[in-house]
Backbone as JSON, one array per atom type, in Angstrom:
{
  "sequence": "MPPTYVLAKDHLQRAATILQGADHRSRQLRHIIERTIGLMDEFRPETPERADNVLDFASFRHRQAAQN",
  "N": [[153.24, -123.79, -41.36], [155.0, -126.69, -42.45], [157.9, -126.48, -44.61], [157.93, -128.45, -46.6], [155.25, -129.09, -46.91], [154.2, -126.71, -47.96], [155.63, -126.63, -50.35], [154.71, -128.99, -51.59], [152.02, -128.32, -51.97], [152.32, -126.17, -53.74], [153.38, -127.52, -55.97], [151.18, -129.12, -56.64], [149.34, -127.14, -57.36], [150.59, -126.1, -59.6], [150.5, -128.36, -61.26], [147.73, -128.59, -61.62], [147.28, -126.32, -63.12], [148.68, -126.94, -65.45], [147.15, -129.04, -66.4], [144.99, -128.28, -68.29], [143.51, -129.29, -70.31], [140.66, -130.25, -72.34], [139.7, -132.78, -72.43], [138.17, -135.74, -71.02], [139.75, -137.2, -69.17], [141.75, -135.36, -68.39], [140.17, -133.43, -67.14], [139.17, -134.94, -65.0], [141.56, -135.56, -63.59], [142.42, -132.94, -62.98], [140.33, -132.16, -61.32], [140.68, -133.93, -59.15], [143.2, -133.09, -58.24], [142.64, -130.41, -57.57], [140.78, -130.81, -55.54], [142.38, -132.1, -53.67], [144.15, -130.03, -53.04], [142.31, -128.34, -51.82], [141.66, -129.9, -49.57], [144.12, -129.86, -48.32], [144.21, -127.19, -47.61], [142.28, -127.16, -45.65], [143.45, -128.58, -43.62], [144.53, -128.67, -40.34], [147.11, -128.71, -38.23], [147.31, -130.73, -35.33], [147.83, -129.68, -32.04], [150.27, -130.89, -29.84], [149.52, -132.57, -26.79], [150.15, -131.13, -23.66], [152.72, -132.12, -21.48], [153.18, -131.19, -19.02], [152.05, -129.38, -16.09], [151.18, -126.84, -16.74], [148.98, -124.28, -17.58], [147.68, -123.12, -20.56], [146.36, -120.17, -21.17], [145.22, -118.92, -23.43], [144.55, -121.08, -25.1], [142.78, -122.35, -23.39], [140.69, -120.45, -23.18], [139.86, -120.46, -25.86], [138.93, -123.11, -26.16], [136.84, -123.05, -24.32], [135.16, -121.14, -25.49], [134.46, -122.49, -27.8], [132.93, -124.54, -26.8], [130.67, -123.28, -25.9]],
  "CA": [[153.27, -125.03, -42.1], [156.35, -127.11, -42.82], [158.24, -126.11, -45.98], [157.57, -129.51, -47.54], [153.81, -128.95, -47.13], [154.02, -125.57, -48.87], [156.18, -127.04, -51.63], [153.79, -129.96, -52.19], [150.83, -127.58, -52.41], [152.73, -125.42, -54.91], [153.48, -128.47, -57.08], [149.82, -129.5, -57.04], [148.74, -126.0, -58.05], [151.19, -126.05, -60.94], [149.96, -129.48, -62.03], [146.35, -128.26, -62.0], [147.38, -125.32, -64.19], [149.12, -127.64, -66.65], [146.06, -129.9, -66.88], [143.88, -127.44, -68.76], [142.87, -129.94, -71.45], [139.2, -130.39, -72.27], [139.28, -134.18, -72.46], [137.59, -136.25, -69.78], [140.81, -137.59, -68.24], [142.38, -134.15, -67.86], [139.22, -132.83, -66.21], [139.14, -135.76, -63.79], [142.81, -135.34, -62.86], [142.4, -131.59, -62.45], [139.38, -132.15, -60.2], [141.34, -134.62, -58.03], [144.26, -132.22, -57.74], [142.03, -129.24, -56.93], [140.18, -131.27, -54.28], [143.5, -132.35, -52.76], [144.59, -128.71, -52.58], [141.28, -127.9, -50.88], [141.83, -130.66, -48.32], [145.34, -129.35, -47.68], [143.88, -125.91, -47.01], [141.47, -127.42, -44.46], [144.26, -129.28, -42.63], [145.03, -127.9, -39.21], [147.87, -129.65, -37.39], [146.91, -130.78, -33.93], [148.9, -129.35, -31.11], [150.47, -132.0, -28.9], [149.09, -132.33, -25.41], [151.26, -130.75, -22.78], [153.07, -133.13, -20.48], [153.37, -130.54, -17.73], [150.81, -128.9, -15.48], [151.03, -125.42, -17.05], [147.76, -124.01, -18.34], [147.77, -122.11, -21.61], [145.1, -119.46, -21.06], [144.65, -118.68, -24.76], [143.93, -122.34, -25.52], [141.65, -122.57, -22.51], [139.59, -119.56, -23.62], [139.4, -120.94, -27.17], [138.12, -124.32, -25.93], [135.62, -122.63, -23.64], [134.31, -120.46, -26.47], [133.97, -123.5, -28.74], [131.92, -125.36, -26.11], [129.46, -122.46, -25.67]],
  "C": [[154.71, -125.4, -42.44], [156.65, -126.75, -44.28], [157.87, -127.18, -46.99], [156.07, -129.46, -47.87], [153.55, -127.84, -48.15], [154.51, -125.93, -50.27], [155.25, -128.03, -52.33], [152.55, -129.27, -52.72], [151.15, -126.79, -53.67], [152.81, -126.33, -56.13], [152.09, -128.89, -57.57], [149.13, -128.36, -57.8], [149.3, -125.87, -59.46], [150.65, -127.17, -61.83], [148.53, -129.19, -62.49], [146.34, -127.24, -63.14], [147.77, -125.99, -65.5], [147.99, -128.47, -67.25], [144.85, -129.07, -67.29], [143.17, -128.05, -69.96], [141.37, -130.14, -71.24], [138.76, -131.84, -72.25], [138.89, -134.64, -71.06], [138.67, -136.58, -68.74], [141.47, -136.37, -67.6], [141.46, -133.48, -66.84], [139.17, -133.6, -64.9], [140.39, -135.54, -62.94], [142.86, -133.95, -62.24], [141.47, -131.49, -61.24], [140.01, -132.81, -58.96], [142.4, -133.71, -57.41], [143.67, -131.02, -57.01], [141.38, -129.63, -55.6], [141.26, -131.54, -53.24], [144.03, -131.04, -52.19], [143.6, -128.17, -51.55], [141.4, -128.6, -49.54], [143.07, -130.19, -47.57], [145.06, -128.02, -47.0], [143.08, -126.08, -45.72], [142.28, -128.03, -43.32], [144.75, -128.31, -41.57], [145.79, -128.87, -38.32], [147.42, -129.57, -35.94], [148.1, -130.44, -33.05], [149.06, -130.5, -30.12], [150.01, -131.6, -27.5], [150.32, -132.02, -24.57], [151.47, -131.85, -21.74], [153.25, -132.5, -19.09], [152.03, -130.04, -17.19], [150.59, -127.4, -15.69], [149.8, -125.23, -17.93], [148.0, -122.88, -19.33], [146.42, -121.39, -21.67], [144.44, -119.19, -22.4], [143.94, -119.93, -25.26], [142.68, -122.63, -24.69], [140.45, -121.72, -22.93], [139.0, -120.02, -24.94], [138.5, -122.18, -27.0], [136.78, -123.97, -25.25], [134.64, -121.97, -24.61], [133.71, -121.47, -27.45], [132.87, -124.35, -28.11], [130.61, -124.6, -25.94], [128.76, -122.16, -26.93]]
}
C-alpha cells in the first residue's frame, strides 16, 4: 500500500479513538469513520493489464482457480 494510504488509515483510526463520546453525533461520526476504515481494508488495487505478450503464470493459475 502507498504510504499515504497507510497514513490516512492511521489518522482515521486515531479519530475514531478520540470520538468516544456517548452523544448521538459522536456515535454517528465514529460509525462513519469505522466503516471507512473497513472499506479501506477491503480495497485491493487492481493490477494494470500488461501491454506485452508475456504470461504471468501465477496470475493465470489464480484466475483459473477463481473461475472453477
